[in-house]
Wavefront OBJ file of the C-alpha trace (Angstrom):
o trace
v 95.773 91.555 102.137
v 91.882 91.574 102.247
v 90.121 91.963 98.958
v 88.597 95.399 98.346
v 85.030 96.053 99.173
v 82.742 97.539 96.560
v 79.375 99.071 97.398
v 76.538 99.709 94.874
v 73.535 101.908 95.661
v 70.923 101.307 93.254
v 68.037 104.107 93.168
v 65.443 102.300 91.417
v 61.740 103.245 90.507
v 60.355 100.836 93.067
v 63.213 100.163 95.594
v 66.361 101.682 96.613
v 69.122 99.097 97.636
v 72.563 98.899 98.997
v 74.797 95.813 98.195
v 78.242 95.552 99.566
v 80.494 93.037 97.726
v 83.915 91.511 98.728
v 85.900 88.618 97.219
v 87.032 87.285 93.861
v 86.557 89.828 91.053
v 84.710 87.449 88.842
v 82.112 86.676 91.449
v 82.472 88.576 94.813
v 80.401 87.454 97.811
v 77.645 89.761 99.160
v 78.631 91.021 102.421
v 75.556 93.188 103.050
v 72.099 93.679 101.184
v 69.397 95.990 102.154
v 66.519 97.707 100.359
v 63.892 100.294 100.883
v 60.723 100.056 98.920
v 60.509 103.904 98.435
v 58.293 103.756 95.530
v 59.843 106.648 93.551
v 58.031 105.887 90.360
v 54.446 105.361 91.687
v 53.159 108.709 90.961
v 55.025 109.281 87.620
v 52.084 108.042 85.522
v 49.651 110.573 87.225
v 51.878 113.641 87.877
v 55.099 113.108 86.051
v 57.087 113.634 89.169
v 58.245 111.795 92.327
v 55.839 112.537 95.152
v 56.997 113.991 98.534
v 56.475 110.917 100.534
v 58.718 108.889 98.285
v 61.154 111.666 98.106
v 61.470 111.607 101.928
v 61.759 107.897 102.044
v 64.542 108.052 99.466
v 66.506 110.785 101.564
v 66.278 108.486 104.730
v 67.505 105.495 102.820
v 70.469 107.340 101.152
v 71.614 108.941 104.339
v 71.603 105.609 105.939
v 73.202 103.780 103.135
v 76.063 106.467 102.738
v 76.683 106.061 106.547
v 76.831 102.352 106.280
v 79.544 102.530 103.427
v 81.625 104.611 105.559
v 81.432 102.377 108.597
v 82.111 99.422 106.425
v 85.220 101.130 104.848
v 84.125 100.304 101.339
v 86.978 101.083 99.036
v 84.536 101.892 96.035
v 81.082 103.371 96.416
v 79.028 103.548 93.132
v 75.586 105.078 93.066
v 73.231 104.726 90.099
v 69.875 105.760 89.313
v 67.486 104.387 86.671
v 63.981 105.303 85.156
v 62.311 107.229 87.960
v 65.179 109.736 88.363
v 65.640 109.886 84.551
v 61.955 110.485 83.730
v 60.573 112.501 86.569
v 60.264 116.242 86.360
v 61.839 116.626 89.742
v 64.587 113.981 89.275
v 67.281 116.576 89.590
v 65.938 117.225 93.230
v 66.583 113.544 93.958
v 70.143 113.737 92.618
v 70.713 116.955 94.706
v 69.442 115.090 97.831
v 71.904 112.349 97.100
v 74.827 114.870 96.690
v 73.883 116.590 100.084
v 74.747 113.165 101.682
v 78.033 112.842 99.865
v 76.762 110.498 96.967
v 77.594 111.249 93.335
v 74.848 109.604 91.176
v 75.385 108.182 87.883
v 71.944 108.682 85.928
v 71.919 105.564 83.677
v 70.257 105.857 80.298
v 67.909 103.349 79.234
v 70.640 101.670 76.968
v 73.023 101.583 79.941
v 70.399 100.002 82.150
v 69.664 97.403 79.607
v 73.217 96.560 78.900
v 73.948 96.181 82.850
v 70.968 93.863 83.123
v 72.154 91.710 80.210
v 75.788 91.545 81.655
v 74.151 90.589 84.962
v 72.503 87.543 83.511
v 75.586 86.616 81.353
v 77.700 86.918 84.589
v 75.382 84.405 86.427
v 74.473 82.132 83.445
v 77.435 82.227 81.009
v 75.643 80.013 78.540
v 72.494 82.229 78.362
v 71.078 82.359 75.009
v 67.697 84.199 74.798
v 66.014 87.444 75.826
v 66.856 89.060 79.153
v 63.844 91.035 80.618
v 64.524 93.394 83.482
v 61.333 94.741 84.892
v 61.827 97.674 87.156
v 59.275 100.098 88.623
v 59.488 102.694 85.831
v 60.686 100.612 82.712
v 61.156 97.414 81.306
v 64.529 96.538 79.450
v 64.939 93.673 76.884
v 68.295 92.512 75.847
v 69.136 89.792 73.456
v 72.156 87.817 74.736
v 74.173 84.824 73.207
v 77.658 83.427 73.501
v 78.483 85.934 76.369
v 77.639 88.970 74.309
v 74.888 91.528 74.016
v 73.477 91.541 70.574
v 70.642 94.208 71.006
v 68.747 96.076 73.567
v 65.808 98.350 74.212
v 64.047 100.096 77.006
v 60.106 100.389 77.101
v 57.830 102.410 79.404
v 56.332 99.223 80.924
v 57.604 99.368 84.509
v 55.594 97.494 86.925
v 54.311 100.660 88.499
v 52.876 101.785 85.233
v 50.958 98.595 84.593
v 48.022 99.152 86.637
v 46.864 102.187 84.783
v 47.075 100.384 81.509
v 45.176 97.418 82.929
v 42.333 99.630 84.132
v 42.020 100.888 80.615
v 41.996 97.414 79.301
v 44.832 98.002 76.845
v 47.785 96.360 78.367
v 48.156 93.618 75.729
v 47.620 95.881 72.845
v 50.217 98.333 74.163
v 52.904 95.675 74.816
v 52.297 94.253 71.457
v 52.422 97.683 69.607
v 55.592 98.738 71.659
v 57.430 95.404 70.648
v 56.265 95.556 66.976
v 57.323 99.338 66.633
v 60.750 98.624 68.062
v 61.299 95.452 65.916
v 61.190 93.152 68.931
v 57.888 91.350 67.861
v 58.668 87.628 67.726
v 62.307 88.339 68.698
v 62.208 85.502 71.358
v 60.751 82.851 69.320
v 61.932 79.409 70.650
v 64.126 81.104 73.250
v 63.856 81.473 76.961
v 63.123 84.766 78.614
v 65.574 85.419 81.504
v 63.694 87.254 84.357
v 65.373 90.066 86.227
v 63.546 92.119 88.871
v 61.868 91.700 92.224
v 58.311 91.554 91.131
v 59.060 88.708 88.654
v 61.235 86.758 91.215
v 58.228 87.241 93.544
v 56.035 85.363 90.974
v 58.662 82.547 90.870
v 58.566 82.399 94.706
v 54.902 81.998 94.719
v 55.007 79.254 92.099
v 57.704 77.400 94.036
v 55.542 77.500 97.155
v 52.462 76.309 95.327
v 54.177 73.418 93.668
v 56.033 72.514 96.690
v 59.577 72.802 94.838
v 62.160 71.047 96.988
v 64.993 73.385 96.561
v 64.356 77.007 97.906
v 66.846 78.562 95.339
v 65.351 81.161 92.888
v 68.402 81.299 90.614
v 67.702 79.402 87.226
v 64.045 78.419 88.347
v 62.067 77.681 85.217
v 58.413 78.567 84.394
v 56.432 77.728 81.361
v 54.266 80.437 79.606
v 51.246 78.277 80.677
v 52.477 78.502 84.412
v 52.759 82.244 84.204
v 49.210 82.655 82.894
v 47.870 80.353 85.511
v 49.896 82.259 88.250
v 48.262 85.530 86.885
v 44.705 84.042 87.216
v 45.368 82.767 90.560
v 46.859 85.853 92.459
v 43.628 87.739 92.658
v 41.915 84.905 94.360
v 44.657 84.586 97.183
v 44.300 86.255 100.423
v 46.858 88.648 101.292
v 47.679 86.566 104.557
v 48.206 83.615 102.224
v 50.702 85.551 100.080
v 52.535 86.909 103.093
v 53.132 83.249 104.075
v 55.077 82.508 101.016
v 58.911 81.950 102.044
v 61.011 84.638 100.506
v 58.227 86.753 99.208
v 58.791 90.391 100.189
v 55.494 91.950 101.406
v 56.226 94.967 99.638
v 56.118 93.100 96.271
v 52.732 91.613 96.943
v 50.702 94.582 95.584
v 52.590 94.374 92.293
v 52.396 90.564 91.724
v 49.239 90.721 89.549
v 50.670 93.459 87.199
v 53.998 91.728 87.058
v 52.297 88.436 85.798
v 49.989 90.415 83.470
v 52.990 92.131 81.730
v 54.990 88.823 81.623
v 52.030 86.853 80.036
v 51.696 89.506 77.302
v 55.325 89.726 76.859
v 55.912 85.931 76.453
v 53.012 86.044 73.803
v 54.390 88.818 71.715
v 57.994 87.691 71.911
v 56.939 84.092 71.304
v 59.301 82.935 73.960
v 59.238 79.376 75.002
v 59.197 80.050 78.822
v 61.110 81.754 81.525
v 64.248 81.253 83.660
v 64.804 83.379 86.674
v 68.235 85.138 87.290
v 69.200 86.139 90.749
v 71.664 88.506 89.073
v 70.725 91.737 87.412
v 71.903 95.290 87.013
v 74.214 95.710 90.036
v 75.921 92.439 89.181
v 76.103 93.387 85.595
v 77.852 96.761 86.511
v 80.580 94.895 88.229
v 80.776 92.315 85.432
v 80.911 95.046 82.781
v 83.947 96.598 84.414
v 86.206 93.371 84.297
v 88.802 92.567 81.583
v 88.009 89.672 79.094
v 90.376 87.304 80.783
v 88.495 87.672 84.261
v 85.037 87.542 82.508
v 85.983 84.171 81.115
v 86.461 82.523 84.360
v 83.846 79.949 85.363
v 81.595 81.595 88.069
v 80.877 78.282 89.866
v 84.389 77.221 90.002
v 85.551 80.697 91.223
v 82.909 80.858 93.965
v 83.370 77.249 95.192
v 87.231 77.628 95.322
v 86.900 80.808 97.341
v 84.624 78.956 99.667
v 86.804 75.886 99.855
v 89.827 78.064 100.715
v 87.953 79.690 103.449
v 86.303 76.718 104.959
v 88.887 74.031 104.148
v 92.138 73.202 105.652
v 94.527 73.314 102.735
v 94.034 76.117 100.146
v 95.454 74.380 97.224
v 93.660 70.956 97.861
v 90.455 71.443 95.611
v 92.190 71.931 92.166
v 94.825 69.184 93.014
v 92.014 66.691 93.995
v 90.286 67.559 90.696
v 93.210 66.664 88.633
v 94.024 63.506 90.595
v 90.589 62.013 90.462
v 90.143 62.842 86.657
v 91.405 59.562 84.984
v 88.472 57.492 85.735
v 85.944 60.201 84.528
v 87.880 61.014 81.311
v 84.725 60.310 79.119
v 82.352 62.883 80.929
v 80.915 65.900 79.260
v 82.429 69.207 79.892
v 79.386 70.259 81.854
v 79.726 67.391 84.201
v 83.556 67.766 84.511
v 82.824 71.590 85.769
v 80.459 70.091 88.410
v 83.110 67.625 89.597
v 85.560 70.478 89.605
v 83.174 72.384 91.845
v 82.702 69.452 94.053
v 86.303 68.977 94.491
v 86.661 72.711 95.481
v 84.127 71.909 98.358
v 85.611 68.506 99.406
v 86.930 69.749 102.679
v 84.186 72.155 103.842
v 82.760 69.672 106.388
v 85.861 69.258 108.529
v 84.980 71.632 111.347
v 81.414 69.994 111.785
v 80.647 67.344 114.216
v 82.131 64.105 112.852
v 78.520 62.742 112.807
v 77.316 65.571 110.475
v 80.163 66.316 108.250
v 78.273 64.691 105.221
v 74.956 66.748 106.108
v 77.229 69.876 106.267
v 78.669 69.418 102.954
v 75.364 68.608 101.299
v 73.740 71.682 102.660
v 76.580 73.904 101.475
v 76.324 72.382 98.003
v 72.487 72.747 97.798
v 71.988 76.144 99.414
v 75.240 77.851 98.800
v 75.188 81.200 96.956
v 76.292 79.720 93.601
v 75.517 80.844 90.143
v 76.267 79.102 86.711
v 74.503 75.892 88.146
v 70.924 74.647 88.017
v 69.131 72.420 90.453
v 70.396 69.196 88.737
v 74.086 70.431 89.197
v 73.466 71.404 92.736
v 72.188 67.966 93.491
v 75.137 66.073 91.839
v 77.643 68.290 93.681
v 75.681 67.488 96.908
v 75.755 63.803 96.209
v 79.461 63.919 95.778
v 79.944 65.647 98.975
v 77.573 63.369 100.827
v 79.268 60.417 99.729
v 82.848 61.818 100.070
v 82.330 63.106 103.563
v 81.232 59.774 104.649
v 77.328 59.825 104.279
v 76.660 56.862 102.091
v 76.354 55.833 98.397
v 72.594 56.219 98.748
v 70.872 59.492 97.965
v 69.418 61.361 100.797
v 66.459 63.662 100.299
v 65.791 65.853 98.277
v 68.431 64.760 95.822
v 66.359 62.212 93.942
v 63.844 64.847 93.122
v 66.217 67.229 91.427
v 68.542 64.766 89.390
v 68.165 61.526 87.665
v 69.438 58.189 89.335
v 71.946 58.112 86.522
v 73.289 61.567 87.367
v 73.508 60.594 91.190
v 75.306 57.370 90.513
v 77.838 59.255 88.454
v 78.345 61.644 91.500
v 78.654 58.883 94.008
v 81.803 57.954 91.840
v 83.143 61.493 92.236
v 82.500 61.358 96.019
v 84.162 57.806 96.325
v 87.169 59.072 94.401
v 87.378 62.317 96.456
v 87.321 60.239 99.615
v 90.120 58.109 98.451
v 92.270 61.069 97.408
v 91.720 62.779 100.717
v 92.417 59.786 102.840
v 95.504 58.812 100.878
v 97.026 62.430 101.085
v 95.638 63.473 104.471
v 94.470 66.819 102.533
v 98.199 67.580 101.757
v 99.613 68.368 98.262
v 102.598 66.158 98.170
v 100.947 62.659 97.967
v 98.621 63.764 95.298
v 101.457 65.243 93.294
v 103.446 62.114 93.601
v 100.666 59.492 92.946
v 98.548 58.755 90.071
v 95.136 56.947 89.318
v 94.533 55.069 85.950
v 91.835 52.816 84.663
v 91.412 50.365 82.021
v 88.633 47.740 81.100
v 89.574 45.725 84.155
v 91.450 47.521 86.679
v 91.636 50.684 88.825
v 95.220 51.247 89.545
v 96.712 53.327 92.223
v 100.351 54.139 91.327
v 102.580 55.266 94.273
v 106.162 56.219 94.616
v 108.270 53.830 96.552
v 108.499 56.444 99.318
v 104.744 56.530 99.567
v 104.111 53.029 100.015
v 103.547 53.446 103.686
v 100.402 55.716 103.069
v 98.634 52.707 101.625
v 97.102 51.781 105.063
v 93.977 49.942 105.886
v 91.646 53.116 105.485
v 93.076 53.867 101.981
v 92.706 50.201 100.956
v 89.100 50.325 101.846
v 88.313 53.440 99.945
v 90.267 52.200 97.042
v 88.218 48.927 97.007
v 85.006 50.993 97.274
v 85.827 53.239 94.241
v 86.892 50.252 92.235
v 83.706 48.337 93.084
v 81.575 51.313 92.084
v 83.432 51.491 88.677
v 83.263 47.744 88.063
v 87.026 47.274 88.294
v 89.487 45.315 90.336
v 91.797 47.418 92.463
v 95.561 47.377 91.979
v 98.380 49.040 93.509
v 101.863 49.558 91.829
v 105.030 51.211 92.950
l 1 2 3 4 5 6 7 8 9 10 11 12 13 14 15 16 17 18 19 20 21 22 23 24 25 26 27 28 29 30 31 32 33 34 35 36 37 38 39 40 41 42 43 44 45 46 47 48 49 50 51 52 53 54 55 56 57 58 59 60 61 62 63 64 65 66 67 68 69 70 71 72 73 74 75 76 77 78 79 80 81 82 83 84 85 86 87 88 89 90 91 92 93 94 95 96 97 98 99 100 101 102 103 104 105 106 107 108 109 110 111 112 113 114 115 116 117 118 119 120 121 122 123 124 125 126 127 128 129 130 131 132 133 134 135 136 137 138 139 140 141 142 143 144 145 146 147 148 149 150 151 152 153 154 155 156 157 158 159 160 161 162 163 164 165 166 167 168 169 170 171 172 173 174 175 176 177 178 179 180 181 182 183 184 185 186 187 188 189 190 191 192 193 194 195 196 197 198 199 200 201 202 203 204 205 206 207 208 209 210 211 212 213 214 215 216 217 218 219 220 221 222 223 224 225 226 227 228 229 230 231 232 233 234 235 236 237 238 239 240 241 242 243 244 245 246 247 248 249 250 251 252 253 254 255 256 257 258 259 260 261 262 263 264 265 266 267 268 269 270 271 272 273 274 275 276 277 278 279 280 281 282 283 284 285 286 287 288 289 290 291 292 293 294 295 296 297 298 299 300 301 302 303 304 305 306 307 308 309 310 311 312 313 314 315 316 317 318 319 320 321 322 323 324 325 326 327 328 329 330 331 332 333 334 335 336 337 338 339 340 341 342 343 344 345 346 347 348 349 350 351 352 353 354 355 356 357 358 359 360 361 362 363 364 365 366 367 368 369 370 371 372 373 374 375 376 377 378 379 380 381 382 383 384 385 386 387 388 389 390 391 392 393 394 395 396 397 398 399 400 401 402 403 404 405 406 407 408 409 410 411 412 413 414 415 416 417 418 419 420 421 422 423 424 425 426 427 428 429 430 431 432 433 434 435 436 437 438 439 440 441 442 443 444 445 446 447 448 449 450 451 452 453 454 455 456 457 458 459 460 461 462 463 464 465 466 467 468 469 470 471 472 473 474 475 476 477 478 479 480 481 482 483
């Protein structure tokens, strides 16, 4: 039975977006994602209302999105609206238009919006400890998160569409400082990272990635220092629009707000005293999904859940990843828990290259590890998983570009060991469960022992012996086979 499809239509102050999800409850895959930059909040500062052009754009978007959810046979459709609909004098007109197209809108309060943004970051970065900043068109939400919980939150009238007016008056920094102090948030981020949510801030990160020639085009968990943000703010005004349009992944509709987004972020970092920024690809929509989960499901590791789902879809034997992880564990018993979960994820993906041309299976595995839609993993972790798959799928024990730019030599050497162990387990078992369940790897100061049942002795052929020898050599041990 197919997993249910859930659609979220997010009516924001800058954009209206439809995202359709399907897959494991803890981390469903995105089947469809489309946004319309309707600009509902662009006239609020001047008139207090949504202008006619934005309202018309919103109606077209909502009609299309409702039709798409019907065509996709979504089991659940949740429509939410945030600051623009909340604050505009004619916000009720927007809700009425949605209702005419069969959509019942939940008008989120600033508190609900903040909590959803916080949960979105927790969902994607389970160990997050800092301040979540969600910059929308009409408002800025700040959320203190730690140990998977939301400790405090606040909403401020500092949406990116309001910033230009404050900058023109020369009072943005003073305004930000006063709002934070009055709400008890002055210095609240001292020594902590600020987790960035929102398209305009992600656009800043895209620009920085392009300017620094960052080797991995993945926005999630990309980090910027406060100095970098300040420098970007000074640079943007000197860049031609054509140059900005050439930045990969940077939405053209976000370009006009980049300078304002950088300005408010610079001021925010200063007054919060945060030590830097980390970008989150997940925000309000994913937070709504996460907030609806039970505690047991929330506790699942999002990286392992997602790689397991991918392994079951792309691999030959659905149970293979978890069995392989347990089977290769003994030689790596001294690893940290953080590295063990990366090894677990690598094992889930160990068979994803089997449909590729045999000459390119290693490349396929590395590409999936580096560029897959994973969360709960940074660039180093992606590189280590990629190295394990590159080696495990027959590439080599050397590191292919760009892996040495993303992880240390020591990290990559460790991942080579994972890959050699995965390669041994897969060759011995043929990808099946039985041989792994009946055999055992063990290690001591001198030997790497493969213990086989007498009925499985015939499995120890030339190809298995070669892989056993290779793993033993990498670990500095002698290979031994026992029955």
